[in-house]
MIKOL-712268 format. One record per residue (C-alpha): x negated, y, z; residue number from 1. Coordinates in nm, 3 decimals. Example, Ala and Ser with C-alpha at 12.3 -4.5 7.8 and 13.67 -1.06 7.14 Angstrom:
BEGIN
<r c1="-1.230" c2="-0.450" c3="0.780" seq="1"/>
<r c1="-1.367" c2="-0.106" c3="0.714" seq="2"/>
//
This chain:
BEGIN
<r c1="0.821" c2="-1.277" c3="0.502" seq="1"/>
<r c1="0.615" c2="-1.072" c3="0.256" seq="2"/>
<r c1="0.264" c2="-1.198" c3="0.153" seq="3"/>
<r c1="0.059" c2="-0.936" c3="-0.035" seq="4"/>
<r c1="-0.264" c2="-1.041" c3="-0.210" seq="5"/>
<r c1="-0.513" c2="-0.815" c3="-0.369" seq="6"/>
<r c1="-0.874" c2="-0.773" c3="-0.458" seq="7"/>
<r c1="-1.107" c2="-0.527" c3="-0.281" seq="8"/>
<r c1="-1.279" c2="-0.372" c3="-0.593" seq="9"/>
<r c1="-1.579" c2="-0.263" c3="-0.387" seq="10"/>
<r c1="-1.710" c2="-0.617" c3="-0.321" seq="11"/>
<r c1="-1.470" c2="-0.832" c3="-0.515" seq="12"/>
<r c1="-1.326" c2="-0.995" c3="-0.203" seq="13"/>
<r c1="-0.965" c2="-1.130" c3="-0.186" seq="14"/>
<r c1="-0.766" c2="-0.946" c3="0.071" seq="15"/>
<r c1="-0.442" c2="-1.085" c3="0.227" seq="16"/>
<r c1="-0.159" c2="-0.931" c3="0.425" seq="17"/>
<r c1="0.140" c2="-1.079" c3="0.584" seq="18"/>
<r c1="0.438" c2="-0.920" c3="0.739" seq="19"/>
<r c1="0.797" c2="-1.008" c3="0.824" seq="20"/>
<r c1="1.087" c2="-0.770" c3="0.813" seq="21"/>
<r c1="1.441" c2="-0.757" c3="0.944" seq="22"/>
<r c1="1.724" c2="-0.696" c3="0.708" seq="23"/>
<r c1="1.768" c2="-0.332" c3="0.804" seq="24"/>
<r c1="1.401" c2="-0.260" c3="0.714" seq="25"/>
<r c1="1.435" c2="-0.374" c3="0.354" seq="26"/>
<r c1="1.462" c2="-0.091" c3="0.102" seq="27"/>
<r c1="1.576" c2="-0.194" c3="-0.249" seq="28"/>
<r c1="1.468" c2="-0.004" c3="-0.560" seq="29"/>
<r c1="1.158" c2="0.136" c3="-0.383" seq="30"/>
<r c1="0.777" c2="0.118" c3="-0.425" seq="31"/>
<r c1="0.494" c2="0.215" c3="-0.195" seq="32"/>
<r c1="0.322" c2="0.538" c3="-0.266" seq="33"/>
<r c1="-0.045" c2="0.537" c3="-0.365" seq="34"/>
<r c1="-0.283" c2="0.532" c3="-0.076" seq="35"/>
<r c1="-0.602" c2="0.611" c3="-0.263" seq="36"/>
<r c1="-0.695" c2="0.980" c3="-0.330" seq="37"/>
<r c1="-0.995" c2="1.205" c3="-0.371" seq="38"/>
<r c1="-1.124" c2="1.450" c3="-0.118" seq="39"/>
<r c1="-1.242" c2="1.803" c3="-0.206" seq="40"/>
<r c1="-1.590" c2="1.663" c3="-0.329" seq="41"/>
<r c1="-1.401" c2="1.410" c3="-0.567" seq="42"/>
<r c1="-1.502" c2="1.106" c3="-0.357" seq="43"/>
<r c1="-1.233" c2="0.848" c3="-0.341" seq="44"/>
<r c1="-1.068" c2="0.798" c3="0.007" seq="45"/>
<r c1="-0.799" c2="0.587" c3="0.167" seq="46"/>
<r c1="-0.515" c2="0.806" c3="0.283" seq="47"/>
<r c1="-0.410" c2="0.630" c3="0.612" seq="48"/>
<r c1="-0.122" c2="0.860" c3="0.672" seq="49"/>
<r c1="0.038" c2="0.722" c3="0.338" seq="50"/>
<r c1="0.046" c2="0.365" c3="0.476" seq="51"/>
<r c1="0.398" c2="0.237" c3="0.452" seq="52"/>
<r c1="0.521" c2="0.547" c3="0.277" seq="53"/>
<r c1="0.760" c2="0.464" c3="-0.011" seq="54"/>
<r c1="0.959" c2="0.641" c3="-0.280" seq="55"/>
<r c1="1.289" c2="0.547" c3="-0.433" seq="56"/>
<r c1="1.259" c2="0.417" c3="-0.796" seq="57"/>
<r c1="1.561" c2="0.521" c3="-1.023" seq="58"/>
//
């Protein structure tokens, strides 16, 4: 079971997420890729396609 707790910077609200994983889904030495980017006008946006994407950390 993984519990993630963060703060929504826009309105300073605490955000919680909970998920359970099987042993086969666990990836060691990895981190999630950033999900916040900027569009062509420079406005921050959430990149939903990046959700769950990870990279191996060496």
